SENUPA-615498 format. One record per residue (C-alpha): x negated, y, z negated; residue number from 1; chain; residue in three letters. Coordinates in steps of 0.05 Angstrom, whole numbers. Example, Ala and Ser with C-alpha at 12.3 -4.5 7.8 and 13.67 -1.06 7.14 Angstrom:
2
{{-246,-90,-156},1,'A','ala'} {{-273,-21,-143},2,'A','ser'} 
This chain:
444
{{-2,1,1},1,'A','met'} {{-58,48,-14},2,'A','gly'} {{-77,48,61},3,'A','gly'} {{-8,73,80},4,'A','cys'} {{-20,143,48},5,'A','ala'} {{-60,167,104},6,'A','gly'} {{-12,141,159},7,'A','arg'} {{51,168,126},8,'A','arg'} {{24,235,108},9,'A','leu'} {{-11,245,174},10,'A','ser'} {{51,238,216},11,'A','asp'} {{89,297,188},12,'A','ser'} {{110,330,122},13,'A','glu'} {{182,313,135},14,'A','gly'} {{227,256,116},15,'A','pro'} {{173,202,133},16,'A','leu'} {{139,218,67},17,'A','leu'} {{198,185,27},18,'A','phe'} {{245,127,41},19,'A','pro'} {{312,140,73},20,'A','leu'} {{365,168,26},21,'A','pro'} {{401,102,25},22,'A','gly'} {{340,67,2},23,'A','glu'} {{327,117,-52},24,'A','glu'} {{395,103,-82},25,'A','ala'} {{386,29,-83},26,'A','asn'} {{357,7,-150},27,'A','pro'} {{336,-61,-121},28,'A','ala'} {{286,-26,-79},29,'A','leu'} {{248,7,-136},30,'A','arg'} {{185,-27,-157},31,'A','pro'} {{184,-65,-224},32,'A','pro'} {{153,-28,-283},33,'A','pro'} {{86,-63,-275},34,'A','gln'} {{79,-39,-202},35,'A','asp'} {{99,31,-222},36,'A','arg'} {{44,31,-275},37,'A','gln'} {{-6,6,-227},38,'A','gly'} {{18,57,-175},39,'A','thr'} {{13,114,-230},40,'A','his'} {{-61,97,-244},41,'A','trp'} {{-83,90,-170},42,'A','lys'} {{-55,158,-156},43,'A','asn'} {{-86,187,-221},44,'A','ala'} {{-153,158,-204},45,'A','val'} {{-143,179,-131},46,'A','gly'} {{-128,251,-147},47,'A','phe'} {{-188,252,-199},48,'A','trp'} {{-235,228,-146},49,'A','leu'} {{-208,276,-94},50,'A','leu'} {{-219,334,-142},51,'A','gly'} {{-289,310,-158},52,'A','leu'} {{-310,300,-84},53,'A','cys'} {{-276,363,-57},54,'A','asn'} {{-314,411,-104},55,'A','asn'} {{-380,374,-105},56,'A','phe'} {{-414,405,-46},57,'A','ser'} {{-391,474,-67},58,'A','tyr'} {{-419,466,-136},59,'A','val'} {{-485,437,-111},60,'A','val'} {{-496,496,-64},61,'A','met'} {{-487,545,-122},62,'A','leu'} {{-535,503,-166},63,'A','ser'} {{-584,504,-109},64,'A','ala'} {{-575,581,-95},65,'A','ala'} {{-640,598,-129},66,'A','his'} {{-680,548,-89},67,'A','asp'} {{-645,564,-24},68,'A','ile'} {{-665,639,-30},69,'A','leu'} {{-737,624,-55},70,'A','ser'} {{-744,571,-2},71,'A','his'} {{-810,542,-31},72,'A','gln'} {{-836,490,15},73,'A','arg'} {{-903,458,3},74,'A','ala'} {{-950,467,62},75,'A','pro'} {{-952,409,110},76,'A','gly'} {{-898,370,75},77,'A','asn'} {{-827,387,95},78,'A','gln'} {{-797,335,49},79,'A','ser'} {{-828,355,-15},80,'A','his'} {{-808,417,-55},81,'A','val'} {{-841,432,-120},82,'A','asp'} {{-782,429,-171},83,'A','pro'} {{-816,482,-212},84,'A','asp'} {{-853,524,-162},85,'A','pro'} {{-896,584,-180},86,'A','thr'} {{-852,645,-169},87,'A','pro'} {{-869,685,-109},88,'A','thr'} {{-873,761,-117},89,'A','ser'} {{-802,777,-104},90,'A','his'} {{-803,844,-141},91,'A','asn'} {{-864,851,-183},92,'A','ser'} {{-843,920,-210},93,'A','ser'} {{-778,891,-239},94,'A','ser'} {{-774,858,-309},95,'A','arg'} {{-721,810,-278},96,'A','phe'} {{-765,771,-232},97,'A','asp'} {{-714,780,-178},98,'A','cys'} {{-706,745,-108},99,'A','asn'} {{-707,795,-52},100,'A','ser'} {{-633,774,-43},101,'A','val'} {{-583,761,-98},102,'A','ser'} {{-557,693,-108},103,'A','thr'} {{-489,728,-95},104,'A','ala'} {{-508,721,-22},105,'A','ala'} {{-504,646,-29},106,'A','val'} {{-438,655,-67},107,'A','leu'} {{-406,697,-10},108,'A','leu'} {{-430,644,42},109,'A','ala'} {{-398,591,-5},110,'A','asp'} {{-332,629,-16},111,'A','ile'} {{-314,676,42},112,'A','leu'} {{-294,620,90},113,'A','pro'} {{-251,588,34},114,'A','thr'} {{-218,658,28},115,'A','leu'} {{-202,661,100},116,'A','val'} {{-173,590,100},117,'A','ile'} {{-131,605,38},118,'A','lys'} {{-104,670,69},119,'A','leu'} {{-84,635,132},120,'A','leu'} {{-58,571,97},121,'A','ala'} {{14,596,81},122,'A','pro'} {{21,621,153},123,'A','leu'} {{17,554,185},124,'A','gly'} {{-32,504,157},125,'A','leu'} {{27,459,134},126,'A','his'} {{42,446,207},127,'A','leu'} {{-24,407,213},128,'A','leu'} {{-19,336,188},129,'A','pro'} {{-55,319,125},130,'A','tyr'} {{-103,267,155},131,'A','ser'} {{-139,310,203},132,'A','pro'} {{-147,363,147},133,'A','arg'} {{-179,310,100},134,'A','val'} {{-223,286,158},135,'A','leu'} {{-247,355,174},136,'A','thr'} {{-261,368,100},137,'A','ser'} {{-304,305,93},138,'A','gly'} {{-343,320,158},139,'A','val'} {{-360,391,138},140,'A','cys'} {{-383,369,68},141,'A','ala'} {{-432,319,97},142,'A','ala'} {{-452,368,149},143,'A','gly'} {{-471,419,93},144,'A','ser'} {{-516,371,57},145,'A','phe'} {{-553,351,122},146,'A','ile'} {{-560,424,146},147,'A','leu'} {{-588,454,83},148,'A','val'} {{-633,394,69},149,'A','ala'} {{-669,397,138},150,'A','phe'} {{-663,476,142},151,'A','ser'} {{-728,516,156},152,'A','his'} {{-699,585,140},153,'A','ser'} {{-652,619,92},154,'A','val'} {{-605,635,151},155,'A','gly'} {{-594,563,170},156,'A','ile'} {{-585,543,98},157,'A','ser'} {{-530,593,90},158,'A','leu'} {{-495,564,151},159,'A','cys'} {{-496,497,113},160,'A','gly'} {{-468,532,52},161,'A','val'} {{-411,558,98},162,'A','val'} {{-396,487,119},163,'A','leu'} {{-391,469,44},164,'A','ala'} {{-344,527,37},165,'A','ser'} {{-299,505,94},166,'A','ile'} {{-296,434,63},167,'A','ser'} {{-277,455,-6},168,'A','ser'} {{-229,509,15},169,'A','gly'} {{-190,466,64},170,'A','leu'} {{-191,408,15},171,'A','gly'} {{-166,449,-43},172,'A','glu'} {{-106,475,-2},173,'A','val'} {{-91,408,25},174,'A','thr'} {{-95,366,-39},175,'A','phe'} {{-58,418,-84},176,'A','leu'} {{-4,418,-32},177,'A','ser'} {{-2,344,-33},178,'A','leu'} {{11,344,-109},179,'A','thr'} {{82,368,-93},180,'A','ala'} {{99,296,-67},181,'A','phe'} {{73,262,-131},182,'A','tyr'} {{90,262,-204},183,'A','pro'} {{69,327,-237},184,'A','arg'} {{17,291,-280},185,'A','ala'} {{-30,285,-219},186,'A','val'} {{-44,361,-226},187,'A','ile'} {{-81,350,-291},188,'A','ser'} {{-121,293,-259},189,'A','trp'} {{-138,336,-199},190,'A','trp'} {{-161,392,-245},191,'A','ser'} {{-202,346,-288},192,'A','ser'} {{-234,318,-224},193,'A','gly'} {{-254,388,-201},194,'A','thr'} {{-282,403,-270},195,'A','gly'} {{-321,335,-262},196,'A','gly'} {{-349,358,-197},197,'A','ala'} {{-376,419,-231},198,'A','gly'} {{-412,381,-286},199,'A','leu'} {{-433,323,-244},200,'A','leu'} {{-455,366,-184},201,'A','gly'} {{-497,415,-228},202,'A','ala'} {{-522,360,-275},203,'A','leu'} {{-544,315,-215},204,'A','ser'} {{-581,371,-179},205,'A','tyr'} {{-614,394,-242},206,'A','leu'} {{-634,323,-265},207,'A','gly'} {{-660,299,-198},208,'A','leu'} {{-702,361,-184},209,'A','thr'} {{-727,361,-257},210,'A','gln'} {{-748,288,-246},211,'A','ala'} {{-791,308,-187},212,'A','gly'} {{-745,295,-128},213,'A','leu'} {{-748,347,-76},214,'A','ser'} {{-686,391,-64},215,'A','pro'} {{-684,363,7},216,'A','gln'} {{-680,291,-16},217,'A','his'} {{-636,309,-73},218,'A','thr'} {{-582,337,-23},219,'A','leu'} {{-591,277,22},220,'A','leu'} {{-577,229,-36},221,'A','ser'} {{-507,263,-43},222,'A','met'} {{-482,242,24},223,'A','leu'} {{-443,186,-8},224,'A','gly'} {{-394,239,-37},225,'A','ile'} {{-359,257,27},226,'A','pro'} {{-351,184,42},227,'A','ala'} {{-317,173,-27},228,'A','leu'} {{-271,230,-11},229,'A','leu'} {{-245,196,51},230,'A','leu'} {{-242,129,17},231,'A','ala'} {{-200,159,-40},232,'A','ser'} {{-148,188,6},233,'A','tyr'} {{-142,135,57},234,'A','phe'} {{-151,72,15},235,'A','leu'} {{-133,91,-58},236,'A','leu'} {{-72,137,-57},237,'A','leu'} {{-6,106,-51},238,'A','thr'} {{53,132,-6},239,'A','ser'} {{96,178,-47},240,'A','pro'} {{160,144,-69},241,'A','gly'} {{225,162,-98},242,'A','pro'} {{206,184,-166},243,'A','gln'} {{215,239,-215},244,'A','asp'} {{161,290,-198},245,'A','pro'} {{162,318,-267},246,'A','gly'} {{151,268,-321},247,'A','gly'} {{147,325,-371},248,'A','glu'} {{181,318,-440},249,'A','gly'} {{242,355,-462},250,'A','glu'} {{203,410,-494},251,'A','ala'} {{167,426,-427},252,'A','asp'} {{234,426,-392},253,'A','thr'} {{265,472,-442},254,'A','ala'} {{207,519,-436},255,'A','ala'} {{214,528,-363},256,'A','arg'} {{222,600,-338},257,'A','gln'} {{240,594,-263},258,'A','pro'} {{205,636,-214},259,'A','leu'} {{269,646,-179},260,'A','ile'} {{334,651,-218},261,'A','asn'} {{382,629,-165},262,'A','ser'} {{400,556,-159},263,'A','glu'} {{359,522,-104},264,'A','ala'} {{393,473,-57},265,'A','pro'} {{372,401,-62},266,'A','glu'} {{300,394,-40},267,'A','trp'} {{278,350,18},268,'A','lys'} {{205,334,32},269,'A','pro'} {{175,384,80},270,'A','gly'} {{229,435,67},271,'A','ser'} {{174,485,44},272,'A','ser'} {{151,493,114},273,'A','ser'} {{219,522,132},274,'A','his'} {{222,579,79},275,'A','leu'} {{241,645,107},276,'A','ser'} {{197,705,97},277,'A','leu'} {{243,733,45},278,'A','gln'} {{244,669,5},279,'A','glu'} {{167,666,11},280,'A','gly'} {{162,737,-14},281,'A','trp'} {{208,723,-70},282,'A','thr'} {{167,662,-93},283,'A','val'} {{103,703,-86},284,'A','phe'} {{127,758,-132},285,'A','lys'} {{147,708,-183},286,'A','gly'} {{77,678,-178},287,'A','leu'} {{42,747,-193},288,'A','leu'} {{44,737,-268},289,'A','arg'} {{-3,675,-256},290,'A','tyr'} {{-43,699,-197},291,'A','ile'} {{-66,767,-226},292,'A','val'} {{-97,732,-290},293,'A','pro'} {{-131,679,-252},294,'A','leu'} {{-160,729,-204},295,'A','val'} {{-187,767,-264},296,'A','leu'} {{-214,705,-298},297,'A','val'} {{-253,682,-235},298,'A','tyr'} {{-278,752,-219},299,'A','phe'} {{-309,758,-289},300,'A','ala'} {{-340,690,-292},301,'A','glu'} {{-368,690,-224},302,'A','tyr'} {{-397,762,-232},303,'A','phe'} {{-432,732,-290},304,'A','ile'} {{-454,667,-254},305,'A','asn'} {{-480,696,-190},306,'A','gln'} {{-491,768,-211},307,'A','gly'} {{-524,760,-281},308,'A','leu'} {{-549,690,-286},309,'A','phe'} {{-611,705,-246},310,'A','glu'} {{-623,770,-289},311,'A','leu'} {{-614,735,-355},312,'A','leu'} {{-687,714,-353},313,'A','phe'} {{-727,697,-415},314,'A','phe'} {{-802,695,-410},315,'A','arg'} {{-814,669,-482},316,'A','asn'} {{-789,599,-467},317,'A','thr'} {{-816,534,-436},318,'A','phe'} {{-766,538,-380},319,'A','leu'} {{-785,570,-314},320,'A','ser'} {{-739,620,-280},321,'A','his'} {{-712,568,-232},322,'A','ala'} {{-700,518,-289},323,'A','gln'} {{-663,570,-331},324,'A','gln'} {{-617,585,-273},325,'A','tyr'} {{-602,509,-263},326,'A','arg'} {{-589,503,-340},327,'A','trp'} {{-539,562,-337},328,'A','tyr'} {{-503,530,-279},329,'A','gln'} {{-499,461,-313},330,'A','met'} {{-474,488,-380},331,'A','leu'} {{-420,531,-345},332,'A','tyr'} {{-397,469,-308},333,'A','gln'} {{-396,428,-371},334,'A','ala'} {{-350,479,-404},335,'A','gly'} {{-305,478,-341},336,'A','val'} {{-300,402,-342},337,'A','phe'} {{-282,400,-415},338,'A','ala'} {{-227,450,-410},339,'A','ser'} {{-199,426,-343},340,'A','arg'} {{-190,358,-376},341,'A','ser'} {{-155,383,-439},342,'A','ser'} {{-85,395,-412},343,'A','leu'} {{-57,336,-452},344,'A','arg'} {{-88,365,-514},345,'A','cys'} {{-77,439,-504},346,'A','cys'} {{-24,475,-463},347,'A','his'} {{-34,552,-456},348,'A','ile'} {{24,590,-429},349,'A','arg'} {{-3,662,-435},350,'A','his'} {{-63,658,-386},351,'A','thr'} {{-72,732,-388},352,'A','trp'} {{-106,723,-456},353,'A','ala'} {{-158,680,-422},354,'A','leu'} {{-169,737,-371},355,'A','ala'} {{-181,786,-427},356,'A','leu'} {{-230,742,-462},357,'A','leu'} {{-269,728,-397},358,'A','gln'} {{-273,804,-381},359,'A','cys'} {{-302,812,-453},360,'A','leu'} {{-354,759,-438},361,'A','asn'} {{-374,799,-374},362,'A','leu'} {{-379,865,-411},363,'A','ala'} {{-424,832,-465},364,'A','phe'} {{-474,796,-419},365,'A','leu'} {{-476,858,-375},366,'A','leu'} {{-497,897,-437},367,'A','ala'} {{-549,845,-452},368,'A','asp'} {{-579,849,-382},369,'A','val'} {{-584,924,-386},370,'A','trp'} {{-609,927,-461},371,'A','leu'} {{-641,859,-472},372,'A','ser'} {{-615,852,-542},373,'A','phe'} {{-603,775,-546},374,'A','leu'} {{-666,746,-580},375,'A','pro'} {{-659,674,-554},376,'A','ser'} {{-637,638,-491},377,'A','ile'} {{-600,589,-533},378,'A','tyr'} {{-550,642,-552},379,'A','leu'} {{-539,653,-477},380,'A','val'} {{-530,579,-469},381,'A','phe'} {{-471,580,-520},382,'A','leu'} {{-440,643,-488},383,'A','ile'} {{-441,610,-420},384,'A','ile'} {{-412,544,-444},385,'A','leu'} {{-355,587,-474},386,'A','tyr'} {{-348,621,-409},387,'A','glu'} {{-338,556,-374},388,'A','gly'} {{-286,535,-423},389,'A','leu'} {{-245,597,-410},390,'A','leu'} {{-248,588,-335},391,'A','gly'} {{-229,517,-333},392,'A','gly'} {{-170,529,-382},393,'A','ala'} {{-144,586,-340},394,'A','ala'} {{-148,541,-275},395,'A','tyr'} {{-111,479,-302},396,'A','val'} {{-59,518,-344},397,'A','asn'} {{-41,563,-285},398,'A','thr'} {{-22,508,-240},399,'A','phe'} {{10,467,-293},400,'A','his'} {{56,527,-310},401,'A','asn'} {{71,538,-238},402,'A','ile'} {{90,464,-228},403,'A','ala'} {{138,469,-287},404,'A','leu'} {{169,535,-264},405,'A','glu'} {{179,524,-190},406,'A','thr'} {{236,485,-158},407,'A','ser'} {{216,424,-118},408,'A','ser'} {{232,459,-52},409,'A','glu'} {{184,517,-69},410,'A','his'} {{129,476,-104},411,'A','arg'} {{84,462,-43},412,'A','glu'} {{85,533,-19},413,'A','phe'} {{73,560,-90},414,'A','ala'} {{12,514,-100},415,'A','met'} {{-19,532,-31},416,'A','ala'} {{-8,606,-46},417,'A','thr'} {{-35,608,-116},418,'A','thr'} {{-99,572,-99},419,'A','cys'} {{-123,637,-64},420,'A','ile'} {{-129,670,-135},421,'A','ser'} {{-194,639,-154},422,'A','asp'} {{-225,652,-86},423,'A','thr'} {{-202,722,-83},424,'A','leu'} {{-233,736,-152},425,'A','gly'} {{-299,700,-132},426,'A','ile'} {{-304,740,-67},427,'A','ser'} {{-294,807,-103},428,'A','leu'} {{-348,789,-156},429,'A','ser'} {{-396,769,-100},430,'A','gly'} {{-388,834,-61},431,'A','leu'} {{-397,875,-126},432,'A','leu'} {{-455,832,-151},433,'A','ala'} {{-501,846,-87},434,'A','leu'} {{-506,921,-103},435,'A','pro'} {{-514,911,-175},436,'A','leu'} {{-572,863,-163},437,'A','his'} {{-608,912,-119},438,'A','asp'} {{-598,966,-169},439,'A','phe'} {{-622,928,-230},440,'A','leu'} {{-680,897,-194},441,'A','cys'} {{-708,968,-176},442,'A','gln'} {{-712,984,-253},443,'A','leu'} {{-779,978,-281},444,'A','ser'} 
């Protein structure tokens, strides 16, 4: 049955996704409890792996940003890169040991294509079957690892980063939309998987390079991830069946605050593709109370990650500049993974509070970059871990709240639309981090 998911979902987003109405009403056709439990776990593991694989290349490119811009290749040996190279004279007059280009450049290459995809997605991406989208995502992810691994220049490497962005952006829109046809619990599994991608991606890049493997060989060793993405979708996921898409308890149901107050007609799979402009605008206005806080959360945290990480440089430690950057990325992703996996333990309805706390984080670390008042890198480690916890909690709770508060006919559109929030915040942070980097690196 797992192999049927790709075929059914690739044909259309219409009635083929579900059995005929007569079949749905026939209790004899419903699977026994044991089969339903097996199906639940296959879909749960499937969406966790899809989240993991989809975000993996994106995370690895950000973890490798310092290496991509330094581009330290040992003479006469293209396949070996010193995992702890002697820093080149990027800006000897600056106390920050800056690269000539901010790591925000890698962030922009890693996010702007995703932003374009997410902006265009509500306009017609739903007309493209799911299977070609998943295949394109997997091919682009593999291409990104290969292109960056064999690159001889920063420009070519950034083209590989763009491929990673296309892969993760197209995949996120596709798989979040796909959750509309499965029990609502798969959203938490997807979110946990994306958090796992951050932790595993950053930790694997840090660990393999720290162990002496070159960045080139490290990237090539990750080519199995795109293959796992395709296997998870085509072989593991089951075809969506007639089931309650909610599965939430009575308390969650009572806590719903519908985005649209009017009663919606009975939902049929694929009906979100036929929303009128007025309906879409009404849904979008209802989503703003979740979109705006999520934009602010991601703006603040990625301004920290790609604008300040490189500048939070401690000379009185055994870690080199490149190693400090990798540790920052790994700890941030560890916090993201923990909080994205916490939905069953902690549900936060007021996501604006997370946005406020993340903005305070940004202000505090920006002040430290300017004044250098933190005495130890370990304090920065703790703050960055906390930053990741806030970011992951904002992501998973935003999509969980939207799943609770949207009607079935609007859920697919709402998920695809809201996923632009993180990308928009990240893009804005990258654009502002570039001039900030140049300004601070000119300081003596």
